[in-house]
Each structure stands twice: as C-alpha cells, then as structure tokens.
ZADO-1210 file (C-alpha; in nm, 4 decimals, padded with zeros to 6 digits):
<atoms>
<atom x="01.9142" y="00.9590" z="-00.0001" code="MET" pos="1"/>
<atom x="01.8147" y="00.6041" z="00.0853" code="ALA" pos="2"/>
<atom x="01.4461" y="00.6819" z="00.1141" code="ILE" pos="3"/>
<atom x="01.2544" y="00.3721" z="00.2157" code="GLY" pos="4"/>
<atom x="00.9324" y="00.2339" z="00.3521" code="ASN" pos="5"/>
<atom x="00.9080" y="00.1076" z="00.7084" code="ARG" pos="6"/>
<atom x="01.0432" y="-00.2386" z="00.6203" code="ILE" pos="7"/>
<atom x="01.3377" y="-00.1039" z="00.4219" code="GLU" pos="8"/>
<atom x="01.4222" y="00.1522" z="00.6921" code="THR" pos="9"/>
<atom x="01.4113" y="-00.1105" z="00.9668" code="LYS" pos="10"/>
<atom x="01.6516" y="-00.3163" z="00.7616" code="SER" pos="11"/>
<atom x="01.8889" y="-00.0200" z="00.7355" code="ASN" pos="12"/>
<atom x="01.8798" y="00.0241" z="01.1144" code="VAL" pos="13"/>
<atom x="01.9712" y="-00.3413" z="01.1631" code="THR" pos="14"/>
<atom x="02.2495" y="-00.3184" z="00.9067" code="THR" pos="15"/>
<atom x="02.4082" y="00.0073" z="01.0208" code="LYS" pos="16"/>
<atom x="02.3722" y="00.0027" z="01.4001" code="ILE" pos="17"/>
<atom x="02.6608" y="-00.2324" z="01.4837" code="VAL" pos="18"/>
<atom x="02.9180" y="-00.2326" z="01.7696" code="PRO" pos="19"/>
<atom x="03.1645" y="-00.0367" z="01.5587" code="ALA" pos="20"/>
<atom x="02.9127" y="00.2282" z="01.4461" code="VAL" pos="21"/>
<atom x="03.0710" y="00.5673" z="01.3829" code="THR" pos="22"/>
<atom x="02.9188" y="00.9134" z="01.4041" code="ASN" pos="23"/>
<atom x="02.9302" y="00.9319" z="01.0244" code="THR" pos="24"/>
<atom x="02.7294" y="00.6099" z="00.9891" code="ILE" pos="25"/>
<atom x="02.4909" y="00.7169" z="01.2642" code="HIS" pos="26"/>
<atom x="02.4243" y="01.0583" z="01.1037" code="LYS" pos="27"/>
<atom x="02.3790" y="00.8987" z="00.7632" code="ASP" pos="28"/>
<atom x="02.1235" y="00.6567" z="00.9073" code="LEU" pos="29"/>
<atom x="01.9289" y="00.9293" z="01.0860" code="LEU" pos="30"/>
<atom x="01.9369" y="01.1917" z="00.8104" code="ASN" pos="31"/>
<atom x="01.9298" y="00.9918" z="00.4896" code="ASN" pos="32"/>
<atom x="01.7390" y="00.6780" z="00.5867" code="ASP" pos="33"/>
<atom x="01.5052" y="00.7601" z="00.8736" code="ILE" pos="34"/>
<atom x="01.4381" y="01.1362" z="00.8575" code="LEU" pos="35"/>
<atom x="01.4149" y="01.1361" z="00.4793" code="ALA" pos="36"/>
<atom x="01.1463" y="00.8685" z="00.4962" code="SER" pos="37"/>
<atom x="00.9084" y="01.0073" z="00.7579" code="ILE" pos="38"/>
<atom x="00.6401" y="01.2749" z="00.7497" code="GLU" pos="39"/>
<atom x="00.6940" y="01.5957" z="00.9444" code="PHE" pos="40"/>
<atom x="00.4277" y="01.8212" z="01.0956" code="ARG" pos="41"/>
<atom x="00.5970" y="02.1337" z="00.9585" code="LYS" pos="42"/>
<atom x="00.6166" y="02.1846" z="00.5815" code="ASP" pos="43"/>
<atom x="00.9191" y="02.2714" z="00.3762" code="VAL" pos="44"/>
<atom x="00.7808" y="02.5403" z="00.1431" code="ILE" pos="45"/>
<atom x="00.9467" y="02.6490" z="-00.1790" code="ASP" pos="46"/>
<atom x="00.8527" y="02.8646" z="-00.4775" code="THR" pos="47"/>
<atom x="00.8610" y="02.7376" z="-00.8358" code="GLU" pos="48"/>
<atom x="00.8841" y="02.9610" z="-01.1436" code="THR" pos="49"/>
<atom x="00.6815" y="02.8843" z="-01.4548" code="GLU" pos="50"/>
<atom x="00.8285" y="02.9406" z="-01.7992" code="SER" pos="51"/>
<atom x="00.6116" y="02.9580" z="-02.1089" code="GLY" pos="52"/>
<atom x="00.3152" y="02.8197" z="-01.9174" code="GLY" pos="53"/>
<atom x="00.5107" y="02.5134" z="-01.7981" code="LEU" pos="54"/>
<atom x="00.6543" y="02.4230" z="-01.4589" code="VAL" pos="55"/>
<atom x="00.8047" y="02.1051" z="-01.3163" code="THR" pos="56"/>
<atom x="00.7751" y="02.0661" z="-00.9393" code="VAL" pos="57"/>
<atom x="01.0444" y="01.8565" z="-00.7708" code="ASP" pos="58"/>
<atom x="00.8974" y="01.7189" z="-00.4478" code="PHE" pos="59"/>
<atom x="01.2122" y="01.5382" z="-00.3360" code="SER" pos="60"/>
<atom x="01.2976" y="01.8171" z="-00.0916" code="ASP" pos="61"/>
<atom x="00.9733" y="02.0038" z="-00.0244" code="LYS" pos="62"/>
<atom x="00.6177" y="01.9516" z="00.1010" code="ASP" pos="63"/>
<atom x="00.4426" y="02.2573" z="-00.0435" code="LEU" pos="64"/>
<atom x="00.5296" y="02.4176" z="-00.3770" code="ALA" pos="65"/>
<atom x="00.3902" y="02.7581" z="-00.4669" code="THR" pos="66"/>
<atom x="00.3565" y="02.8924" z="-00.8218" code="VAL" pos="67"/>
<atom x="00.2378" y="03.2306" z="-00.9485" code="VAL" pos="68"/>
<atom x="00.1172" y="03.2472" z="-01.3080" code="THR" pos="69"/>
<atom x="-00.0544" y="03.4927" z="-01.5397" code="THR" pos="70"/>
<atom x="-00.0994" y="03.2365" z="-01.8181" code="VAL" pos="71"/>
<atom x="-00.2639" y="02.8976" z="-01.8595" code="THR" pos="72"/>
<atom x="-00.0399" y="02.6555" z="-01.6705" code="LEU" pos="73"/>
<atom x="00.0675" y="02.2945" z="-01.7237" code="THR" pos="74"/>
<atom x="00.2337" y="02.1261" z="-01.4247" code="VAL" pos="75"/>
<atom x="00.4449" y="01.8098" z="-01.4090" code="SER" pos="76"/>
<atom x="00.6074" y="01.6453" z="-01.1070" code="PHE" pos="77"/>
<atom x="00.9328" y="01.4732" z="-01.0148" code="THR" pos="78"/>
<atom x="01.0738" y="01.3433" z="-00.6876" code="GLY" pos="79"/>
<atom x="00.7586" y="01.1704" z="-00.5671" code="LEU" pos="80"/>
<atom x="00.7845" y="00.8388" z="-00.3885" code="GLN" pos="81"/>
<atom x="00.5382" y="00.5539" z="-00.4308" code="ASN" pos="82"/>
<atom x="00.3208" y="00.6241" z="-00.1281" code="GLY" pos="83"/>
<atom x="00.3679" y="00.9996" z="-00.0896" code="ASP" pos="84"/>
<atom x="00.0375" y="01.1539" z="00.0194" code="ASP" pos="85"/>
<atom x="00.1339" y="01.4756" z="00.1987" code="ALA" pos="86"/>
<atom x="00.2507" y="01.6954" z="-00.0887" code="LYS" pos="87"/>
<atom x="00.0685" y="02.0117" z="-00.1929" code="TYR" pos="88"/>
<atom x="00.0753" y="02.2596" z="-00.4806" code="LEU" pos="89"/>
<atom x="-00.0577" y="02.6153" z="-00.4455" code="GLU" pos="90"/>
<atom x="-00.1210" y="02.8027" z="-00.7701" code="VAL" pos="91"/>
<atom x="-00.1898" y="03.1763" z="-00.7570" code="THR" pos="92"/>
<atom x="-00.3381" y="03.2802" z="-01.0896" code="LYS" pos="93"/>
<atom x="-00.5658" y="03.5179" z="-01.2727" code="THR" pos="94"/>
<atom x="-00.9279" y="03.4131" z="-01.2297" code="SER" pos="95"/>
<atom x="-01.0447" y="03.2360" z="-01.5435" code="GLY" pos="96"/>
<atom x="-00.7140" y="03.0631" z="-01.6189" code="LEU" pos="97"/>
<atom x="-00.7003" y="02.6847" z="-01.6129" code="SER" pos="98"/>
<atom x="-00.4381" y="02.4548" z="-01.4639" code="VAL" pos="99"/>
<atom x="-00.3655" y="02.1172" z="-01.6237" code="SER" pos="100"/>
<atom x="-00.1244" y="01.8383" z="-01.5389" code="PHE" pos="101"/>
<atom x="00.1222" y="01.6275" z="-01.7366" code="SER" pos="102"/>
<atom x="00.1927" y="01.2777" z="-01.6096" code="GLY" pos="103"/>
<atom x="-00.0706" y="01.3066" z="-01.3362" code="ALA" pos="104"/>
<atom x="-00.4433" y="01.2384" z="-01.3180" code="THR" pos="105"/>
<atom x="-00.6589" y="01.5308" z="-01.2067" code="ASP" pos="106"/>
<atom x="-00.9395" y="01.3836" z="-00.9933" code="VAL" pos="107"/>
<atom x="-01.0752" y="01.7242" z="-00.8868" code="SER" pos="108"/>
<atom x="-01.4492" y="01.7837" z="-00.9042" code="MET" pos="109"/>
<atom x="-01.6095" y="02.1029" z="-01.0399" code="ARG" pos="110"/>
<atom x="-01.3127" y="02.1766" z="-01.2668" code="LYS" pos="111"/>
<atom x="-01.4855" y="02.4671" z="-01.4376" code="SER" pos="112"/>
<atom x="-01.5366" y="02.6255" z="-01.0949" code="ALA" pos="113"/>
<atom x="-01.1667" y="02.5783" z="-01.0168" code="ILE" pos="114"/>
<atom x="-01.0862" y="02.7981" z="-01.3169" code="ASP" pos="115"/>
<atom x="-01.2612" y="03.0873" z="-01.1418" code="THR" pos="116"/>
<atom x="-01.0343" y="03.0655" z="-00.8362" code="LEU" pos="117"/>
<atom x="-00.7498" y="03.3119" z="-00.7890" code="SER" pos="118"/>
<atom x="-00.5732" y="03.0623" z="-00.5605" code="VAL" pos="119"/>
<atom x="-00.6059" y="02.6874" z="-00.6184" code="ALA" pos="120"/>
<atom x="-00.4619" y="02.4456" z="-00.3630" code="LEU" pos="121"/>
<atom x="-00.3979" y="02.0911" z="-00.4893" code="TYR" pos="122"/>
<atom x="-00.3239" y="01.7771" z="-00.2897" code="TRP" pos="123"/>
<atom x="-00.0620" y="01.5752" z="-00.4784" code="VAL" pos="124"/>
<atom x="-00.0088" y="01.2067" z="-00.4063" code="TYR" pos="125"/>
<atom x="00.1361" y="00.8941" z="-00.5640" code="GLN" pos="126"/>
<atom x="-00.0105" y="00.5479" z="-00.5148" code="LYS" pos="127"/>
<atom x="00.0967" y="00.2275" z="-00.6870" code="ASN" pos="128"/>
<atom x="00.3092" y="00.4241" z="-00.9322" code="GLY" pos="129"/>
<atom x="00.0333" y="00.6661" z="-01.0343" code="ASN" pos="130"/>
<atom x="00.0313" y="01.0379" z="-00.9538" code="VAL" pos="131"/>
<atom x="-00.2986" y="01.2097" z="-00.8684" code="TYR" pos="132"/>
<atom x="-00.3962" y="01.5706" z="-00.7946" code="VAL" pos="133"/>
<atom x="-00.7119" y="01.6923" z="-00.6233" code="ASP" pos="134"/>
<atom x="-00.8117" y="02.0556" z="-00.5676" code="CYS" pos="135"/>
<atom x="-00.9017" y="02.0860" z="-00.1997" code="VAL" pos="136"/>
<atom x="-01.0231" y="02.4464" z="-00.1698" code="ASN" pos="137"/>
<atom x="-01.3231" y="02.4243" z="-00.4009" code="ILE" pos="138"/>
<atom x="-01.6797" y="02.3484" z="-00.2962" code="ASN" pos="139"/>
<atom x="-01.7326" y="01.9879" z="-00.4081" code="LYS" pos="140"/>
<atom x="-02.1063" y="01.9792" z="-00.3515" code="ASP" pos="141"/>
<atom x="-02.2176" y="01.8281" z="-00.6818" code="LEU" pos="142"/>
<atom x="-02.5703" y="01.9440" z="-00.6045" code="GLY" pos="143"/>
<atom x="-02.4505" y="02.2969" z="-00.6781" code="SER" pos="144"/>
<atom x="-02.4819" y="02.3632" z="-01.0496" code="LEU" pos="145"/>
<atom x="-02.2645" y="02.5936" z="-01.2552" code="ASN" pos="146"/>
<atom x="-02.4262" y="02.8631" z="-01.4663" code="SER" pos="147"/>
<atom x="-02.3236" y="03.0635" z="-01.7686" code="LYS" pos="148"/>
<atom x="-02.5047" y="03.3476" z="-01.9450" code="THR" pos="149"/>
<atom x="-02.4723" y="03.3924" z="-02.3229" code="ILE" pos="150"/>
<atom x="-02.5878" y="03.6867" z="-02.5330" code="ASN" pos="151"/>
<atom x="-02.8564" y="03.5927" z="-02.7849" code="ILE" pos="152"/>
<atom x="-02.7195" y="03.8536" z="-03.0251" code="GLY" pos="153"/>
<atom x="-02.9114" y="04.0109" z="-03.3118" code="THR" pos="154"/>
<atom x="-03.2578" y="03.8613" z="-03.3639" code="TRP" pos="155"/>
<atom x="-03.5217" y="04.0417" z="-03.5658" code="ASP" pos="156"/>
<atom x="-03.8131" y="03.8420" z="-03.4336" code="MET" pos="157"/>
<atom x="-04.0578" y="03.9795" z="-03.6903" code="THR" pos="158"/>
<atom x="-03.8682" y="03.8362" z="-03.9877" code="THR" pos="159"/>
<atom x="-03.6902" y="03.5378" z="-03.8343" code="ALA" pos="160"/>
<atom x="-03.9067" y="03.2993" z="-03.6316" code="PRO" pos="161"/>
<atom x="-03.6057" y="03.1342" z="-03.4690" code="SER" pos="162"/>
<atom x="-03.2431" y="03.1880" z="-03.3730" code="VAL" pos="163"/>
<atom x="-02.9639" y="02.9482" z="-03.2687" code="ALA" pos="164"/>
<atom x="-02.7464" y="03.0278" z="-02.9655" code="VAL" pos="165"/>
<atom x="-02.4149" y="02.8424" z="-02.9598" code="ASN" pos="166"/>
<atom x="-02.2979" y="02.7048" z="-02.6252" code="PHE" pos="167"/>
<atom x="-02.0134" y="02.4768" z="-02.7404" code="ALA" pos="168"/>
<atom x="-01.7707" y="02.7691" z="-02.7385" code="SER" pos="169"/>
<atom x="-01.8472" y="02.8106" z="-02.3674" code="GLU" pos="170"/>
<atom x="-01.7115" y="02.4657" z="-02.2843" code="GLY" pos="171"/>
<atom x="-02.0561" y="02.3211" z="-02.2093" code="ILE" pos="172"/>
<atom x="-02.1717" y="01.9844" z="-02.3433" code="THR" pos="173"/>
<atom x="-02.5363" y="01.8933" z="-02.3989" code="LYS" pos="174"/>
<atom x="-02.5312" y="01.6056" z="-02.1502" code="ASP" pos="175"/>
<atom x="-02.4357" y="01.8458" z="-01.8693" code="LYS" pos="176"/>
<atom x="-02.7270" y="02.0879" z="-01.9176" code="ILE" pos="177"/>
<atom x="-02.9763" y="02.0827" z="-01.6298" code="ARG" pos="178"/>
<atom x="-03.1817" y="02.3959" z="-01.6968" code="GLY" pos="179"/>
<atom x="-03.2188" y="02.6936" z="-01.9303" code="ILE" pos="180"/>
<atom x="-03.3657" y="03.0411" z="-01.8744" code="ASP" pos="181"/>
<atom x="-03.4198" y="03.2927" z="-02.1550" code="VAL" pos="182"/>
<atom x="-03.4667" y="03.6682" z="-02.1138" code="VAL" pos="183"/>
<atom x="-03.5916" y="03.8676" z="-02.4131" code="ILE" pos="184"/>
<atom x="-03.5324" y="04.2434" z="-02.4410" code="ILE" pos="185"/>
<atom x="-03.7473" y="04.4612" z="-02.6654" code="SER" pos="186"/>
<atom x="-03.6117" y="04.7498" z="-02.8708" code="ASP" pos="187"/>
<atom x="-03.7589" y="04.9850" z="-02.6093" code="THR" pos="188"/>
<atom x="-03.5827" y="04.8078" z="-02.3220" code="GLY" pos="189"/>
<atom x="-03.8703" y="04.5950" z="-02.1910" code="VAL" pos="190"/>
<atom x="-03.7532" y="04.2689" z="-02.0326" code="TYR" pos="191"/>
<atom x="-03.9600" y="03.9545" z="-02.0655" code="ASP" pos="192"/>
<atom x="-03.9059" y="03.5795" z="-02.0512" code="VAL" pos="193"/>
<atom x="-03.9281" y="03.3311" z="-02.3330" code="LEU" pos="194"/>
<atom x="-04.1308" y="03.0530" z="-02.1764" code="GLU" pos="195"/>
<atom x="-04.2150" y="02.7142" z="-02.3157" code="GLN" pos="196"/>
<atom x="-04.4807" y="02.6778" z="-02.5852" code="PHE" pos="197"/>
<atom x="-04.7823" y="02.6563" z="-02.3595" code="LYS" pos="198"/>
<atom x="-05.0144" y="02.5927" z="-02.6491" code="GLN" pos="199"/>
<atom x="-04.8609" y="02.2447" z="-02.6546" code="PHE" pos="200"/>
<atom x="-05.0268" y="02.1959" z="-02.3172" code="LEU" pos="201"/>
<atom x="-05.3628" y="02.3200" z="-02.4395" code="GLY" pos="202"/>
<atom x="-05.3468" y="02.6663" z="-02.2832" code="VAL" pos="203"/>
<atom x="-05.2898" y="03.0164" z="-02.4169" code="VAL" pos="204"/>
<atom x="-04.9713" y="03.0760" z="-02.6160" code="ASP" pos="205"/>
<atom x="-04.7519" y="03.3387" z="-02.4499" code="ILE" pos="206"/>
<atom x="-04.4926" y="03.3953" z="-02.7189" code="GLY" pos="207"/>
<atom x="-04.2427" y="03.1174" z="-02.7754" code="GLY" pos="208"/>
<atom x="-03.9882" y="02.8949" z="-02.6193" code="GLY" pos="209"/>
<atom x="-03.6944" y="02.6592" z="-02.6667" code="ILE" pos="210"/>
<atom x="-03.7506" y="02.4610" z="-02.9831" code="ARG" pos="211"/>
<atom x="-03.4535" y="02.2217" z="-02.9568" code="SER" pos="212"/>
<atom x="-03.1119" y="02.1531" z="-02.8060" code="ILE" pos="213"/>
<atom x="-02.8418" y="02.0069" z="-03.0300" code="SER" pos="214"/>
<atom x="-02.4846" y="01.9109" z="-02.9404" code="ASP" pos="215"/>
<atom x="-02.3741" y="02.2704" z="-02.9874" code="THR" pos="216"/>
<atom x="-02.6765" y="02.5008" z="-03.0024" code="GLU" pos="217"/>
<atom x="-03.0010" y="02.5961" z="-02.8333" code="ILE" pos="218"/>
<atom x="-03.2673" y="02.6996" z="-03.0847" code="THR" pos="219"/>
<atom x="-03.5149" y="02.9635" z="-02.9660" code="LEU" pos="220"/>
<atom x="-03.8405" y="03.0164" z="-03.1534" code="GLU" pos="221"/>
<atom x="-04.1227" y="03.2665" z="-03.1255" code="ARG" pos="222"/>
<atom x="-04.4784" y="03.1750" z="-03.2140" code="SER" pos="223"/>
<atom x="-04.6591" y="03.3197" z="-03.5166" code="VAL" pos="224"/>
<atom x="-04.9273" y="03.5106" z="-03.3307" code="ASP" pos="225"/>
<atom x="-04.7512" y="03.5674" z="-02.9994" code="GLY" pos="226"/>
<atom x="-04.6420" y="03.8849" z="-02.8259" code="LYS" pos="227"/>
<atom x="-04.2882" y="03.8847" z="-02.9688" code="PHE" pos="228"/>
<atom x="-04.3918" y="03.9003" z="-03.3369" code="ASN" pos="229"/>
<atom x="-04.4327" y="04.2787" z="-03.3347" code="VAL" pos="230"/>
<atom x="-04.2218" y="04.5762" z="-03.4408" code="SER" pos="231"/>
<atom x="-04.0823" y="04.6323" z="-03.0893" code="ASP" pos="232"/>
<atom x="-03.8704" y="04.3189" z="-03.1448" code="TYR" pos="233"/>
<atom x="-03.7358" y="04.3968" z="-03.4931" code="SER" pos="234"/>
<atom x="-03.4170" y="04.5906" z="-03.4077" code="GLY" pos="235"/>
<atom x="-03.0564" y="04.4782" z="-03.4381" code="THR" pos="236"/>
<atom x="-02.9335" y="04.5185" z="-03.0795" code="SER" pos="237"/>
<atom x="-02.8750" y="04.2209" z="-02.8493" code="ASN" pos="238"/>
<atom x="-03.2105" y="04.0475" z="-02.8137" code="ARG" pos="239"/>
<atom x="-03.1416" y="03.9168" z="-02.4650" code="GLY" pos="240"/>
<atom x="-02.9714" y="03.6414" z="-02.2707" code="TYR" pos="241"/>
<atom x="-02.9705" y="03.2642" z="-02.2375" code="VAL" pos="242"/>
<atom x="-02.8599" y="03.1359" z="-01.8958" code="THR" pos="243"/>
<atom x="-02.7603" y="02.7694" z="-01.8855" code="ILE" pos="244"/>
<atom x="-02.7384" y="02.5724" z="-01.5625" code="ARG" pos="245"/>
<atom x="-02.5045" y="02.2762" z="-01.6000" code="TYR" pos="246"/>
<atom x="-02.3229" y="02.0114" z="-01.3997" code="ALA" pos="247"/>
<atom x="-01.9500" y="01.9401" z="-01.3993" code="ASP" pos="248"/>
</atoms>
C-alpha cells in the first residue's frame, strides 16, 4: 500500500490520473493510495491472541484490536504510521493483572487503578515517530486517592512497644502516601483506632500512634501507660489493619 499524508496522496492523484488512465490504475489509486490513507467512521475490528503473556498488534489493517488474557500481558505494536491517532486496543483480563507495553510509552494516569479493571480500553497513537498509549476508560480525577489495607500481623503489645508494617511489597512508595488510618483489634474482638501521640500536643495520651514512615515501612508504637499496654492486647492473632491512602 502506498499510504501517504495529504501532500503525498495529492501527488499520487496528479501522477496517476492522466488521459490514458486505466481501471487498474484508477482502482489502485483509490484503494491503495487514497482509501488506505484516510480515517473511516466505522472500525475494522480484529482479535489478537496472546502467547506466553506477549502479543504483537499489527495495526496496518485494523482500527480496534481486542485481546483476552488470564496472565500479565506485554503488548507491542507494528503497522502504525507516523500520525496515526485513531487506533484502539481493548484488553479483557482478570482484575488485578497489569498490562505493560514494549516500544511504546504508557501515558495513562492512575495505573494502579487500571490494574483493577476487567476491561481496559487504550488509545494508541504515533506522533513524530513515537508510539503512545493512554487508557481511556479509567477515572482520571487525580483528586481521587487510591487506598490499600494491610494486615498488621502478630503484635503482642504488652511485650513489644512497636511493630513495623511493610508497604513496599504493595507497590506503594513513601512519596505517594497522603494519609494513614490504623485499626487495632483486641484479643476479645474490640476494635479501636491507633491515633497520634496526643501527649505531644500537651493533652491526654490515648494509647499510641505512628512513630515513623521509612521508604518501606510504617512503624506503629503504643505508649507505656496507654490503653493498649494491657493483657487484652497480648495474643498472637492479627492485631488489626493499616489503611494507606496514596496518589498515583
């Protein structure tokens, strides 16, 4: 196909439409020069099959490619023209699986939220030789924070004044954290909250709080004379939950 931009296609019209034009030349001009270079209102849709978590989408003859996957997927592209901006990729997947791209820049926002989708629709376009993808069916309101809840795990609060809760394994970085809530559960099933150390503010201590946040861990600490340093908090079951609110 002699795919071209408007200048190149105009040149082909001038070159091929001559007094002795034949039907063969005319059809070639219409099909391979003009029609192959314009954008249609109706999509050509085709299905791609992943293999081993990889799939290459050839956009030379389609507008929308659909892929179904049950594994983490890496997508690459061929057949894009420098200026294409009406190509789409629809990935149907198990919620929680991620989609990455080889040879293309993913400019999508809220990427961790995209992982939760069961269907992700990507706009695929090429400008100045660079290929970009952008998920279009995800809420891109950056004012909406993500959240993740992590088990505290075993914490005998009578013998150990503090415990570290790792968040790095959850894919969260310290610079993205915007808020933290901590729920403490007693051995008898009483729920309470681990608030900040109010004695630092000159008022009554209510039990404990968040001592520090490192690159990988949140350290929780109970106070010496507070309400959590009693036998009801000495068991070995999960001591509660840390909920982290974080930005993309």
